[in-house]
C-alpha positions in Angstrom: -67.2 -20.4 16.4 -63.6 -21.3 15.5 -60.9 -18.7 14.8 -59.8 -17.7 11.3 -56.9 -19.1 9.3 -53.5 -17.6 10.2 -51.7 -15.5 7.6 -48.4 -15.7 5.7 -47.1 -19.0 7.0 -43.6 -19.4 5.6 -40.2 -21.0 6.2 -38.0 -18.2 7.5 -34.8 -20.3 7.7 -33.5 -23.8 7.7 -30.3 -25.7 8.4 -29.3 -29.3 7.9 -31.4 -30.6 10.9 -34.1 -28.0 11.5 -36.7 -25.7 9.9 -38.0 -22.4 11.4 -41.6 -21.3 10.6 -43.1 -17.8 11.0 -46.7 -16.6 10.6 -49.0 -13.7 11.4 -52.1 -13.9 13.6 -55.5 -14.6 11.9 -57.7 -11.5 11.3 -59.7 -11.1 14.6 -63.4 -12.0 14.5 -65.8 -10.7 17.1 -65.1 -12.1 20.6 -63.1 -14.9 19.2 -59.6 -14.4 20.8 -56.8 -16.7 19.8 -55.7 -18.7 22.8 -52.7 -20.4 21.2 -51.4 -22.4 18.2 -51.0 -26.0 17.3 -48.1 -27.2 15.1 -48.2 -30.6 13.3 -45.8 -32.3 10.9 -46.1 -35.2 8.5 -43.0 -36.8 7.0 -43.0 -37.5 3.3 -43.3 -41.3 3.7 -46.0 -41.1 6.4 -49.8 -40.8 6.1 -50.6 -39.4 9.5 -49.9 -36.0 11.1 -48.0 -35.9 14.4 -48.4 -33.1 16.9 -45.1 -31.2 17.5 -46.1 -28.2 19.7 -48.9 -26.3 21.3 -47.8 -22.7 21.6 -49.1 -19.7 23.6 -51.1 -16.9 21.9 -48.3 -14.4 21.6 -46.1 -16.8 19.5 -45.6 -16.2 15.8 -42.8 -18.6 15.1 -41.4 -22.0 16.0 -38.4 -24.3 15.1 -38.9 -27.9 14.2 -35.7 -29.8 15.0 -34.3 -33.4 14.7 -34.6 -33.6 11.0 -32.4 -35.4 8.4 -30.4 -33.2 6.0 -32.4 -32.7 2.8 -35.5 -34.4 4.3 -38.8 -33.1 2.9 -41.8 -32.8 5.2 -45.2 -31.1 5.5 -46.0 -28.7 8.3 -49.3 -27.2 9.3 -50.3 -24.7 11.9 -53.8 -23.7 13.2 -55.0 -21.2 15.7 -56.9 -22.4 18.8 -59.7 -20.5 20.6 -62.4 -21.3 23.2 -64.6 -22.1 20.2 -62.2 -24.9 19.0 -59.4 -25.1 16.5 -59.3 -23.0 13.3 -58.6 -24.1 9.8 -55.0 -25.2 9.3 -52.5 -23.5 7.0 -50.1 -26.0 5.4 -46.8 -25.9 3.6 -44.0 -28.1 2.3 -40.5 -27.6 3.8 -37.1 -29.2 3.4 -34.2 -29.3 5.9 -30.8 -28.1 4.9 -31.9 -26.5 1.7 -29.8 -23.4 2.4 -30.3 -20.9 -0.4 -27.6 -21.0 -3.2 -25.4 -17.9 -3.1 -23.0 -17.4 -6.0 -19.3 -17.3 -4.9 -18.2 -13.7 -4.5 -15.0 -12.1 -3.1 -15.8 -9.2 -0.7 -13.0 -6.8 -1.7 -13.1 -3.6 0.3 -10.6 -0.8 1.3 -8.7 -3.2 3.6 -7.6 -5.4 0.7 -4.8 -3.6 -1.2 -3.9 -4.3 -4.8 -0.3 -3.4 -4.4 1.8 -4.3 -1.3 5.4 -3.3 -0.6 7.0 -5.5 2.1 10.4 -5.4 3.6 12.5 -8.6 3.2 12.2 -10.7 6.4 8.8 -9.2 7.4 5.7 -11.4 7.1 3.3 -11.3 4.1 -0.3 -11.6 5.5 -3.3 -11.1 3.3 -6.9 -11.8 4.4 -9.7 -11.8 1.8 -13.4 -12.2 2.9 -15.8 -14.1 0.6 -19.3 -15.5 0.5 -20.9 -18.5 -1.3 -23.3 -21.3 -0.5 -22.6 -24.1 -0.7 -19.0 -23.3 0.4 -16.9 -22.5 -2.7 -13.5 -24.0 -3.4 -10.7 -21.5 -2.7 -7.4 -21.7 -4.7 -4.3 -19.4 -4.4 -1.8 -18.9 -7.2 1.4 -17.0 -7.6 2.3 -15.8 -11.1 -0.3 -18.3 -12.3 1.4 -21.3 -10.6 0.9 -23.1 -7.2 2.2 -21.1 -4.2 5.7 -21.8 -2.8 5.9 -24.6 -0.2 6.5 -22.0 2.6 3.2 -20.3 2.0 0.4 -21.2 4.4 -3.3 -20.8 3.4 -6.1 -21.1 5.8 -9.8 -20.7 5.0 -12.7 -20.6 7.5 -15.8 -18.6 8.3 -15.8 -16.8 5.0 -12.2 -15.6 5.2 -9.2 -17.0 3.3 -5.8 -15.9 4.5 -2.3 -16.2 2.8 0.7 -16.1 5.2 4.4 -16.2 4.5 6.3 -15.7 7.8 9.5 -14.1 6.3 9.4 -12.5 2.9 12.1 -13.3 0.4 12.9 -11.4 -2.8 11.6 -14.3 -4.8 8.1 -13.7 -3.2 7.7 -10.6 -5.4 5.0 -11.2 -8.0 1.3 -11.4 -8.8 -0.9 -13.3 -6.4 -4.4 -14.5 -7.3 -7.2 -15.9 -5.2 -9.8 -17.9 -7.0 -13.3 -19.0 -5.9 -15.2 -21.7 -7.7 -18.6 -23.3 -7.0 -19.5 -26.8 -8.2 -21.2 -25.4 -11.3 -18.1 -23.9 -12.9 -18.8 -20.4 -11.7 -15.5 -18.6 -11.0 -14.4 -15.3 -9.4 -10.8 -14.1 -9.0 -8.9 -11.2 -7.5 -5.2 -10.5 -8.1 -2.7 -8.2 -6.3 1.0 -7.3 -6.7 3.6 -7.9 -4.0 7.0 -6.1 -4.2 9.6 -7.2 -1.7 12.2 -4.6 -0.9 15.0 -3.8 1.6 17.5 -1.1 2.2 19.8 -1.3 -0.9 23.1 -3.0 -1.2 26.0 -0.6 -1.5 27.1 0.5 -5.0 30.2 -1.2 -6.5 33.7 0.3 -7.2 34.0 4.0 -8.2 36.0 5.1 -11.2 37.1 8.8 -11.9 38.1 10.4 -15.2 39.0 13.8 -16.4 37.7 13.8 -20.0 37.1 17.6 -20.0 39.5 20.0 -18.3 38.5 20.7 -14.6 35.6 18.2 -14.6 35.5 14.8 -13.0 33.3 12.1 -14.4 32.4 9.7 -11.5 31.1 6.3 -12.6 30.4 3.3 -10.4 29.3 -0.3 -10.7 25.5 -0.7 -9.9 24.2 -1.8 -6.5 23.1 -5.5 -6.6 19.7 -4.2 -5.5 19.0 -2.6 -8.9 17.8 -6.0 -10.2 14.8 -6.2 -7.8 14.3 -2.5 -6.8 12.4 -0.3 -9.2 12.7 2.9 -7.1 16.5 2.8 -6.6 18.5 5.9 -7.1 22.0 7.2 -6.2 23.5 10.2 -4.3 27.0 11.4 -4.9 29.0 13.3 -2.2 32.5 14.8 -2.1 34.9 16.1 0.5 38.1 18.0 0.1 40.4 16.4 2.7 40.6 13.2 4.6 38.9 14.8 7.6 36.5 17.3 5.9 32.7 17.1 5.9 30.9 15.3 3.1 28.9 17.6 0.8 26.2 16.4 -1.6 26.9 16.9 -5.3 24.0 15.1 -6.9 20.9 13.4 -5.7 18.1 11.3 -7.4 20.5 10.0 -10.0 18.9 7.1 -11.8 22.0 5.9 -13.7 25.6 5.0 -12.7 27.3 8.2 -13.8 27.7 11.8 -12.5 29.9 14.7 -13.7 31.3 17.2 -11.3 32.2 20.3 -13.3 33.8 22.7 -10.8 37.0 20.8 -9.7 39.7 23.3 -8.5 43.2 22.4 -9.8 45.6 21.4 -7.0 42.9 20.4 -4.5 42.4 16.9 -3.2 39.0 15.3 -3.6 37.4 12.2 -2.1 34.1 10.8 -3.5 31.4 8.7 -2.1 28.3 7.1 -3.7 25.2 5.8 -1.8 22.2 3.8 -3.1 18.8 4.8 -1.8 15.2 3.7 -2.0 12.0 4.5 0.0 13.3 2.5 3.0 16.7 4.2 3.4 20.3 4.4 2.3 22.9 1.7 1.6 26.4 1.8 3.1 28.6 4.1 1.0 31.1 3.1 -1.7 34.1 5.4 -1.4 37.3 6.3 -3.3 40.4 5.4 -1.2 43.0 7.6 -2.9 42.7 11.3 -3.0 42.0 12.6 -6.6 43.4 15.8 -7.9 43.7 17.9 -11.1 47.2 19.2 -11.6 47.6 22.9 -12.0 48.1 24.0 -15.6 50.9 26.4 -16.7 50.6 30.0 -15.4 50.3 31.8 -18.7 47.3 29.7 -19.7 45.6 30.8 -16.5 46.2 34.5 -17.2 44.5 34.2 -20.6 41.5 32.6 -19.0 41.5 35.4 -16.5 41.4 38.1 -19.2 38.5 36.3 -20.8 36.6 36.4 -17.5 36.7 40.2 -17.6 34.5 40.2 -20.7 31.8 38.2 -18.8 28.8 40.6 -18.4 26.7 40.5 -15.3 23.9 37.9 -15.6 20.7 37.6 -13.6 20.3 34.3 -11.6 18.8 31.3 -13.4 18.1 27.7 -12.3 20.2 25.2 -14.4 18.6 22.4 -12.4 15.3 23.2 -10.6 14.1 21.7 -7.3 12.4 18.4 -7.5 9.4 17.3 -5.3 10.2 14.5 -2.9 8.3 11.8 -1.0 10.1 10.8 2.2 9.4 8.4 5.1 9.2 9.8 8.6 12.5 9.7 10.4 14.7 9.6 7.4 16.9 12.4 5.9 15.7 14.5 3.0 18.1 16.1 0.6 16.7 18.8 -1.8 19.1 20.2 -4.3 19.2 22.5 -7.3 21.9 24.2 -9.4 22.0 28.0 -9.9 23.9 30.1 -12.5 24.4 33.9 -12.7 27.1 36.6 -12.3 28.1 37.8 -9.7 27.3 34.5 -7.9 23.8 34.8 -6.6 22.9 34.8 -2.9 20.7 31.8 -1.9 17.8 31.9 0.6 15.6 28.9 1.4 12.0 29.2 2.5 9.4 26.7 3.7 5.8 27.8 3.2 7.2 31.4 2.8 9.2 31.2 6.1 12.9 32.0 5.8 15.0 29.0 7.0 18.4 30.8 7.2 18.5 30.7 11.0 16.6 27.5 11.7 18.9 24.8 13.2 16.7 22.0 11.9 17.7 22.7 8.3 21.2 22.5 6.9 21.9 24.6 3.8 25.0 24.3 1.6 26.1 26.1 -1.6 29.0 24.5 -3.5 29.8 26.5 -6.5 26.1 27.0 -7.3 25.0 23.5 -6.4 22.6 24.4 -3.5 21.3 21.8 -1.1 19.0 21.7 1.9 19.2 18.8 4.2 16.3 18.1 6.6 17.5 15.7 9.3 15.0 13.2 10.7 11.8 14.4 8.9 8.5 14.6 10.7 5.0 15.4 9.4 5.7 19.1 10.2 8.3 19.2 7.5 5.7 18.6 4.8 5.0 21.6 2.7 6.2 23.8 -0.1 9.9 24.7 -0.2 11.3 27.5 -2.3 14.8 28.7 -3.2 15.4 32.4 -4.0 18.6 33.3 -5.9 19.4 37.0 -6.1 22.3 39.2 -7.3 22.4 42.9 -8.4 21.0 42.1 -11.8 17.9 40.1 -10.8 16.1 37.3 -8.9 14.9 33.8 -9.7 12.8 31.2 -7.7 12.3 27.5 -7.8 9.7 25.6 -5.7 9.0 22.0 -4.9 6.7 20.0 -2.5 7.9 17.7 0.2 5.4 14.9 1.1 6.0 12.8 4.3 4.8 9.2 4.5 4.2 7.3 7.7 6.7 4.5 8.4 4.5 1.5 7.6 
């Protein structure tokens, strides 16, 4: 008695020159063990079946090779036993009919939608995709073809954009577009911002519009036109050799007013442009600047008026601001405090008093209080607090410092 028909014959895969078949064994009938299988093929234009393989009993698949792409053929497989061949299972197959897969971009966490890249560094973006037949990949910048310098390579389901040395003109919106032959499209866009350490600010001008105040104005840094996150820091010193002290930080315009100039004293000013990457070279005043002393009787009057001044508890005129700083750079935190008598200032980090810690540098210039952290590390991250106290009361201001890796 011959064996039963084998089960579930199907094409499991195909490429342009071969077809792979799989099947399950026939249901066993008493004492009728399968001894092997016979595979036969018949091409579309032929009338006769040709034997391809005889396979051992444990086989449940075979690959028919040497076909033409797109060629249709018939295949049949039968089980063999001592009692003779079983009934054949037959199917139609076609070489190279890879399944159609719609084009799709495989966007995951490694593909960023916003890149900040330092001028001169490479821009390299890899985007995986799938699609069968292979989709057409197009790259655009701001909706137009890429600059000549850009190199695009696409293979094995990954398309890569490479610009070896970024220039400021490379900032913009990049789009990758997949298209199959049937007009199906898929796109993904991302932003690129090219940045660098800022150019220095322009010339500084000083004016005394209000008695005992200096208005410092300066021409903008050339980097303002391409750098969204640019700000300025203003410093002063009181002699040619003195130390520079910060007056104002995180200034987003081109003007700063210093309100506590002492008549008869020489001042020098310096302005620095900054962004996330670091600080520019400074722009400085060359000549010393001074307010001439007013007549003596005027000063006596002012003195009398001071006596009326009641004691006032401390208050923050300008609170601390939170900062985000790159590892290794300097961080300047500042605030302004009022009150009478002038309040005593104490800085804390996560509730720890920083007064005697050599890693922090604290200054108090007429109520403008600054803390400088030199060369920040991840350990400097945390909550900072300023306490201002005098006999009449206390006030606090807090801010958070976040440290970013140097990417």
